[in-house]
C-alpha beads as a LAMMPS data file, in Angstrom:
LAMMPS data file: protein, C-alpha beads

298 atoms
297 bonds

1 atom types
1 bond types

-500.0 500.0 xlo xhi
-500.0 500.0 ylo yhi
-500.0 500.0 zlo zhi

Masses

1 110.0

Atoms # bond

1 1 1 0.000 0.000 0.000
2 1 1 1.190 3.534 -0.638
3 1 1 -0.591 6.762 0.168
4 1 1 0.528 10.204 1.259
5 1 1 3.370 10.504 3.705
6 1 1 4.405 13.581 5.653
7 1 1 7.719 15.398 5.366
8 1 1 8.941 13.488 8.422
9 1 1 8.106 9.972 7.299
10 1 1 11.313 8.030 6.758
11 1 1 12.070 4.807 8.658
12 1 1 15.656 4.306 9.797
13 1 1 16.618 0.609 9.963
14 1 1 19.518 -0.267 12.273
15 1 1 21.321 -3.614 12.119
16 1 1 24.003 -5.690 10.489
17 1 1 24.071 -6.438 6.754
18 1 1 24.885 -10.012 5.781
19 1 1 25.734 -11.718 2.510
20 1 1 23.113 -14.477 2.352
21 1 1 24.186 -17.644 0.551
22 1 1 20.941 -19.608 0.255
23 1 1 20.914 -23.269 -0.792
24 1 1 17.483 -24.533 -1.897
25 1 1 16.212 -27.912 -3.031
26 1 1 17.984 -29.974 -0.369
27 1 1 16.718 -33.543 0.073
28 1 1 18.436 -33.902 3.449
29 1 1 20.274 -31.569 5.802
30 1 1 24.051 -32.031 6.125
31 1 1 25.514 -34.244 8.823
32 1 1 29.087 -34.363 10.052
33 1 1 31.414 -36.223 7.699
34 1 1 29.011 -36.209 4.726
35 1 1 28.405 -33.917 1.774
36 1 1 24.984 -32.841 0.492
37 1 1 24.096 -31.180 -2.804
38 1 1 21.406 -28.559 -3.388
39 1 1 19.402 -27.956 -6.552
40 1 1 20.120 -24.227 -6.525
41 1 1 21.961 -21.430 -4.728
42 1 1 21.184 -17.716 -4.476
43 1 1 23.572 -15.027 -3.212
44 1 1 21.831 -11.855 -2.007
45 1 1 22.089 -9.126 0.614
46 1 1 20.503 -10.072 3.915
47 1 1 19.986 -9.068 7.516
48 1 1 16.793 -7.772 9.053
49 1 1 17.676 -4.093 8.711
50 1 1 18.282 -4.330 4.977
51 1 1 15.323 -6.610 4.238
52 1 1 12.871 -4.447 6.176
53 1 1 14.229 -1.265 4.577
54 1 1 14.000 -2.789 1.089
55 1 1 10.367 -3.823 1.561
56 1 1 9.520 -0.408 2.996
57 1 1 11.032 1.245 -0.071
58 1 1 9.068 -1.051 -2.378
59 1 1 5.866 -0.026 -0.566
60 1 1 6.579 3.649 -1.137
61 1 1 7.748 4.404 2.410
62 1 1 11.093 6.299 2.475
63 1 1 13.664 4.195 4.300
64 1 1 17.305 4.525 5.273
65 1 1 19.813 1.857 6.247
66 1 1 21.995 2.456 9.303
67 1 1 24.718 -0.180 9.200
68 1 1 28.404 -0.950 8.751
69 1 1 29.588 -2.678 5.588
70 1 1 32.963 -4.329 4.993
71 1 1 35.430 -3.531 2.225
72 1 1 36.174 -7.207 1.474
73 1 1 35.096 -8.750 -1.863
74 1 1 32.044 -10.474 -0.374
75 1 1 30.752 -7.203 1.105
76 1 1 31.584 -5.199 -2.007
77 1 1 29.639 -7.696 -4.098
78 1 1 26.455 -6.554 -2.365
79 1 1 26.881 -3.019 -3.734
80 1 1 24.739 -3.309 -6.877
81 1 1 21.812 -4.828 -4.976
82 1 1 21.943 -2.222 -2.202
83 1 1 22.179 0.630 -4.697
84 1 1 19.229 -0.688 -6.685
85 1 1 16.995 -1.192 -3.659
86 1 1 15.596 2.320 -3.396
87 1 1 16.973 2.630 0.158
88 1 1 18.769 5.769 1.349
89 1 1 22.363 4.561 1.912
90 1 1 23.776 7.855 3.186
91 1 1 24.286 6.450 6.709
92 1 1 26.050 3.207 5.696
93 1 1 29.590 3.190 7.068
94 1 1 32.174 1.257 5.075
95 1 1 35.018 -0.138 7.153
96 1 1 37.594 -2.890 6.798
97 1 1 36.654 -4.521 10.117
98 1 1 32.928 -4.696 9.269
99 1 1 33.179 -7.758 7.048
100 1 1 32.869 -10.260 5.717
101 1 1 29.520 -11.137 7.328
102 1 1 28.222 -14.217 5.502
103 1 1 25.092 -16.197 6.331
104 1 1 24.691 -19.676 4.885
105 1 1 21.031 -20.691 4.757
106 1 1 20.044 -24.305 4.116
107 1 1 16.419 -24.650 2.993
108 1 1 14.485 -27.908 3.077
109 1 1 10.703 -28.251 2.725
110 1 1 10.203 -24.523 3.249
111 1 1 12.135 -24.369 6.531
112 1 1 15.755 -23.387 6.984
113 1 1 18.845 -23.470 9.171
114 1 1 21.477 -20.735 9.339
115 1 1 25.156 -20.303 10.102
116 1 1 26.355 -16.685 10.292
117 1 1 29.405 -14.627 11.217
118 1 1 29.392 -11.209 12.854
119 1 1 32.342 -8.887 12.238
120 1 1 33.435 -5.850 14.217
121 1 1 31.168 -3.527 16.150
122 1 1 27.535 -2.977 15.210
123 1 1 27.635 0.775 15.989
124 1 1 28.004 2.900 12.842
125 1 1 29.956 6.126 13.168
126 1 1 26.960 7.808 11.538
127 1 1 24.521 6.827 14.329
128 1 1 23.957 10.249 15.892
129 1 1 23.822 12.001 12.507
130 1 1 21.228 9.509 11.244
131 1 1 18.974 9.861 14.290
132 1 1 19.132 13.650 13.996
133 1 1 18.168 13.723 10.302
134 1 1 15.073 15.952 9.905
135 1 1 13.059 13.487 7.793
136 1 1 13.360 10.474 10.137
137 1 1 10.107 9.533 11.889
138 1 1 10.798 6.042 13.201
139 1 1 13.727 3.833 14.230
140 1 1 13.484 0.090 13.562
141 1 1 16.077 -2.072 15.337
142 1 1 16.465 -5.366 13.509
143 1 1 17.981 -7.541 16.243
144 1 1 18.413 -7.512 19.998
145 1 1 22.141 -8.219 19.613
146 1 1 22.553 -4.791 17.996
147 1 1 20.452 -3.134 20.703
148 1 1 22.493 -4.827 23.438
149 1 1 25.663 -3.465 21.826
150 1 1 24.072 0.008 21.701
151 1 1 21.797 0.266 24.775
152 1 1 21.613 4.071 24.523
153 1 1 20.035 4.111 21.064
154 1 1 16.408 3.958 22.248
155 1 1 16.839 6.977 24.534
156 1 1 18.641 8.830 21.731
157 1 1 15.748 8.146 19.355
158 1 1 13.110 9.124 21.925
159 1 1 14.903 12.400 22.668
160 1 1 14.491 13.250 18.992
161 1 1 10.772 12.441 19.003
162 1 1 11.042 9.138 17.122
163 1 1 8.941 6.040 17.683
164 1 1 10.888 2.786 17.995
165 1 1 10.283 -0.835 16.976
166 1 1 12.326 -3.949 17.689
167 1 1 12.478 -7.398 16.119
168 1 1 14.497 -9.416 18.661
169 1 1 15.706 -11.929 16.020
170 1 1 16.636 -15.376 17.297
171 1 1 19.984 -15.667 19.059
172 1 1 20.805 -18.561 21.373
173 1 1 22.889 -16.394 23.691
174 1 1 20.662 -13.339 23.830
175 1 1 17.060 -14.466 23.430
176 1 1 16.958 -17.294 25.962
177 1 1 15.937 -15.391 29.097
178 1 1 18.692 -12.782 28.885
179 1 1 18.705 -11.337 32.398
180 1 1 18.546 -7.734 31.228
181 1 1 16.414 -8.171 28.128
182 1 1 13.339 -6.200 29.147
183 1 1 15.339 -3.491 30.886
184 1 1 17.432 -2.890 27.763
185 1 1 14.265 -2.815 25.629
186 1 1 12.539 -0.171 27.760
187 1 1 11.027 2.498 25.504
188 1 1 10.276 0.256 22.521
189 1 1 6.842 1.144 21.086
190 1 1 6.315 -1.887 18.825
191 1 1 7.761 -5.309 19.686
192 1 1 7.804 -7.775 16.770
193 1 1 8.919 -11.289 17.829
194 1 1 8.008 -14.559 16.175
195 1 1 6.318 -17.245 18.231
196 1 1 9.553 -19.148 18.961
197 1 1 11.188 -15.994 20.306
198 1 1 8.070 -15.251 22.329
199 1 1 8.181 -18.718 23.862
200 1 1 11.864 -18.357 24.769
201 1 1 11.365 -14.940 26.356
202 1 1 8.281 -15.809 28.399
203 1 1 8.493 -19.545 29.025
204 1 1 4.896 -19.800 27.758
205 1 1 3.579 -21.771 24.779
206 1 1 0.149 -20.407 23.898
207 1 1 0.076 -17.224 21.773
208 1 1 -2.494 -15.650 24.088
209 1 1 -0.322 -16.134 27.175
210 1 1 2.832 -15.023 25.371
211 1 1 1.064 -11.815 24.351
212 1 1 -0.207 -11.282 27.878
213 1 1 3.288 -11.541 29.374
214 1 1 4.948 -9.376 26.732
215 1 1 2.251 -6.713 27.028
216 1 1 3.516 -6.075 30.548
217 1 1 6.662 -4.655 28.928
218 1 1 5.612 -3.204 25.548
219 1 1 2.648 -0.984 24.528
220 1 1 2.118 -2.928 21.283
221 1 1 3.175 -6.546 20.709
222 1 1 2.918 -8.234 17.317
223 1 1 3.487 -11.990 17.395
224 1 1 4.402 -13.561 14.034
225 1 1 3.193 -17.148 13.668
226 1 1 4.370 -18.197 10.205
227 1 1 1.795 -20.339 8.411
228 1 1 -0.685 -19.525 11.196
229 1 1 -0.602 -15.797 10.468
230 1 1 -0.050 -13.195 13.169
231 1 1 -1.691 -11.778 16.263
232 1 1 -1.261 -8.367 17.886
233 1 1 -2.236 -6.829 21.192
234 1 1 -2.393 -3.177 22.195
235 1 1 -4.873 -3.815 24.976
236 1 1 -6.878 -6.585 26.538
237 1 1 -8.338 -7.884 23.257
238 1 1 -5.888 -9.364 20.708
239 1 1 -6.385 -8.949 16.962
240 1 1 -5.409 -11.792 14.632
241 1 1 -4.894 -12.285 10.891
242 1 1 -4.577 -15.453 8.841
243 1 1 -1.668 -16.275 6.555
244 1 1 -2.234 -16.098 2.801
245 1 1 -2.195 -19.351 0.767
246 1 1 1.000 -19.103 -1.322
247 1 1 3.666 -21.472 -2.619
248 1 1 6.584 -21.272 -0.196
249 1 1 10.062 -21.305 -1.767
250 1 1 12.176 -19.829 1.033
251 1 1 11.116 -18.312 4.362
252 1 1 14.392 -16.404 4.849
253 1 1 13.559 -12.836 5.823
254 1 1 9.779 -13.355 5.826
255 1 1 9.471 -11.919 9.327
256 1 1 11.503 -8.851 8.327
257 1 1 9.267 -8.352 5.287
258 1 1 6.239 -8.625 7.585
259 1 1 7.777 -5.916 9.780
260 1 1 7.961 -3.579 6.801
261 1 1 4.347 -4.098 5.797
262 1 1 3.120 -3.699 9.359
263 1 1 5.185 -0.599 10.130
264 1 1 4.333 1.146 6.864
265 1 1 0.628 0.774 7.605
266 1 1 0.902 1.485 11.358
267 1 1 2.891 4.677 10.837
268 1 1 0.254 5.935 8.424
269 1 1 -2.950 4.748 10.098
270 1 1 -2.309 3.326 13.625
271 1 1 -4.927 0.717 12.595
272 1 1 -3.775 -2.629 14.042
273 1 1 -6.059 -4.809 11.923
274 1 1 -5.058 -3.106 8.664
275 1 1 -1.388 -3.207 9.677
276 1 1 -1.539 -6.948 10.376
277 1 1 -3.027 -7.505 6.910
278 1 1 -0.275 -5.390 5.336
279 1 1 2.375 -7.350 7.221
280 1 1 0.898 -10.676 6.124
281 1 1 0.874 -9.498 2.502
282 1 1 4.524 -8.418 2.596
283 1 1 5.590 -11.671 4.272
284 1 1 3.678 -13.713 1.687
285 1 1 5.502 -11.916 -1.119
286 1 1 8.850 -12.636 0.501
287 1 1 8.448 -16.430 0.828
288 1 1 7.738 -16.926 -2.881
289 1 1 11.366 -16.393 -3.940
290 1 1 14.840 -17.043 -2.460
291 1 1 16.136 -14.316 -0.182
292 1 1 14.205 -11.854 1.932
293 1 1 14.199 -8.657 -0.119
294 1 1 11.492 -7.946 -2.720
295 1 1 12.263 -8.628 -6.394
296 1 1 14.601 -6.067 -7.943
297 1 1 12.879 -3.141 -9.594
298 1 1 13.805 -2.359 -13.194

Bonds

1 1 1 2
2 1 2 3
3 1 3 4
4 1 4 5
5 1 5 6
6 1 6 7
7 1 7 8
8 1 8 9
9 1 9 10
10 1 10 11
11 1 11 12
12 1 12 13
13 1 13 14
14 1 14 15
15 1 15 16
16 1 16 17
17 1 17 18
18 1 18 19
19 1 19 20
20 1 20 21
21 1 21 22
22 1 22 23
23 1 23 24
24 1 24 25
25 1 25 26
26 1 26 27
27 1 27 28
28 1 28 29
29 1 29 30
30 1 30 31
31 1 31 32
32 1 32 33
33 1 33 34
34 1 34 35
35 1 35 36
36 1 36 37
37 1 37 38
38 1 38 39
39 1 39 40
40 1 40 41
41 1 41 42
42 1 42 43
43 1 43 44
44 1 44 45
45 1 45 46
46 1 46 47
47 1 47 48
48 1 48 49
49 1 49 50
50 1 50 51
51 1 51 52
52 1 52 53
53 1 53 54
54 1 54 55
55 1 55 56
56 1 56 57
57 1 57 58
58 1 58 59
59 1 59 60
60 1 60 61
61 1 61 62
62 1 62 63
63 1 63 64
64 1 64 65
65 1 65 66
66 1 66 67
67 1 67 68
68 1 68 69
69 1 69 70
70 1 70 71
71 1 71 72
72 1 72 73
73 1 73 74
74 1 74 75
75 1 75 76
76 1 76 77
77 1 77 78
78 1 78 79
79 1 79 80
80 1 80 81
81 1 81 82
82 1 82 83
83 1 83 84
84 1 84 85
85 1 85 86
86 1 86 87
87 1 87 88
88 1 88 89
89 1 89 90
90 1 90 91
91 1 91 92
92 1 92 93
93 1 93 94
94 1 94 95
95 1 95 96
96 1 96 97
97 1 97 98
98 1 98 99
99 1 99 100
100 1 100 101
101 1 101 102
102 1 102 103
103 1 103 104
104 1 104 105
105 1 105 106
106 1 106 107
107 1 107 108
108 1 108 109
109 1 109 110
110 1 110 111
111 1 111 112
112 1 112 113
113 1 113 114
114 1 114 115
115 1 115 116
116 1 116 117
117 1 117 118
118 1 118 119
119 1 119 120
120 1 120 121
121 1 121 122
122 1 122 123
123 1 123 124
124 1 124 125
125 1 125 126
126 1 126 127
127 1 127 128
128 1 128 129
129 1 129 130
130 1 130 131
131 1 131 132
132 1 132 133
133 1 133 134
134 1 134 135
135 1 135 136
136 1 136 137
137 1 137 138
138 1 138 139
139 1 139 140
140 1 140 141
141 1 141 142
142 1 142 143
143 1 143 144
144 1 144 145
145 1 145 146
146 1 146 147
147 1 147 148
148 1 148 149
149 1 149 150
150 1 150 151
151 1 151 152
152 1 152 153
153 1 153 154
154 1 154 155
155 1 155 156
156 1 156 157
157 1 157 158
158 1 158 159
159 1 159 160
160 1 160 161
161 1 161 162
162 1 162 163
163 1 163 164
164 1 164 165
165 1 165 166
166 1 166 167
167 1 167 168
168 1 168 169
169 1 169 170
170 1 170 171
171 1 171 172
172 1 172 173
173 1 173 174
174 1 174 175
175 1 175 176
176 1 176 177
177 1 177 178
178 1 178 179
179 1 179 180
180 1 180 181
181 1 181 182
182 1 182 183
183 1 183 184
184 1 184 185
185 1 185 186
186 1 186 187
187 1 187 188
188 1 188 189
189 1 189 190
190 1 190 191
191 1 191 192
192 1 192 193
193 1 193 194
194 1 194 195
195 1 195 196
196 1 196 197
197 1 197 198
198 1 198 199
199 1 199 200
200 1 200 201
201 1 201 202
202 1 202 203
203 1 203 204
204 1 204 205
205 1 205 206
206 1 206 207
207 1 207 208
208 1 208 209
209 1 209 210
210 1 210 211
211 1 211 212
212 1 212 213
213 1 213 214
214 1 214 215
215 1 215 216
216 1 216 217
217 1 217 218
218 1 218 219
219 1 219 220
220 1 220 221
221 1 221 222
222 1 222 223
223 1 223 224
224 1 224 225
225 1 225 226
226 1 226 227
227 1 227 228
228 1 228 229
229 1 229 230
230 1 230 231
231 1 231 232
232 1 232 233
233 1 233 234
234 1 234 235
235 1 235 236
236 1 236 237
237 1 237 238
238 1 238 239
239 1 239 240
240 1 240 241
241 1 241 242
242 1 242 243
243 1 243 244
244 1 244 245
245 1 245 246
246 1 246 247
247 1 247 248
248 1 248 249
249 1 249 250
250 1 250 251
251 1 251 252
252 1 252 253
253 1 253 254
254 1 254 255
255 1 255 256
256 1 256 257
257 1 257 258
258 1 258 259
259 1 259 260
260 1 260 261
261 1 261 262
262 1 262 263
263 1 263 264
264 1 264 265
265 1 265 266
266 1 266 267
267 1 267 268
268 1 268 269
269 1 269 270
270 1 270 271
271 1 271 272
272 1 272 273
273 1 273 274
274 1 274 275
275 1 275 276
276 1 276 277
277 1 277 278
278 1 278 279
279 1 279 280
280 1 280 281
281 1 281 282
282 1 282 283
283 1 283 284
284 1 284 285
285 1 285 286
286 1 286 287
287 1 287 288
288 1 288 289
289 1 289 290
290 1 290 291
291 1 291 292
292 1 292 293
293 1 293 294
294 1 294 295
295 1 295 296
296 1 296 297
297 1 297 298
């Protein structure tokens, strides 16, 4: 969906940028000591910040990427895709220690497993300049690991009148009952976990109970449930939306695409039901091709 946007309407997406190497068409997952072969491989830019920003741009919402990018060949190879995405790249810092950051994704029967590498710090030198830009309306933080590295960023954004969203993004070390998780997240306006992350953070299994616990910490919680759709709660009564029936090729980045659809609608309307539908639509588009970003525009 598009529609009119105000002068201060741009979404700033903070997080790491990865080079996604996605193997599809696997009959079996690898095991130690054995080699598997995939039917196809796709190499694309990845990471929640980039994928969300790219989908926002495709929806007509101005977006900017706040990230560090390496100078190694793998990082440099992402240049054409980033430049053709429609994203404002003015706040991307290029540094030797910021790469390479590869992610290998193994996809079987629509589900996937990942192995990734993080390089250097996640704090761009352009952070304060980006948050102070006059056209920025909202800060989206694409992973809790980045927020934990930069615990002052929420207060910085709030001091500039920005709203803030967070996708915690699965991380074995940080998501599983991190002792300071909710304290570090204080000030987040929209919390966007998937159901597995919600279970890990709350110790609960039912979506209703997960929402109830998380609502004690966040004004608006949006729980992504994959093939079961999504459910959101801003008060006592949750609102749900069903998934769309599509052919799933690769679910990499589907949650980040959902974030873009939801945030674009929410920033323009504050209508939870309409924003859930927009998120579902963006996520459905993402799963129909390898990689998380929308198809390249001509």
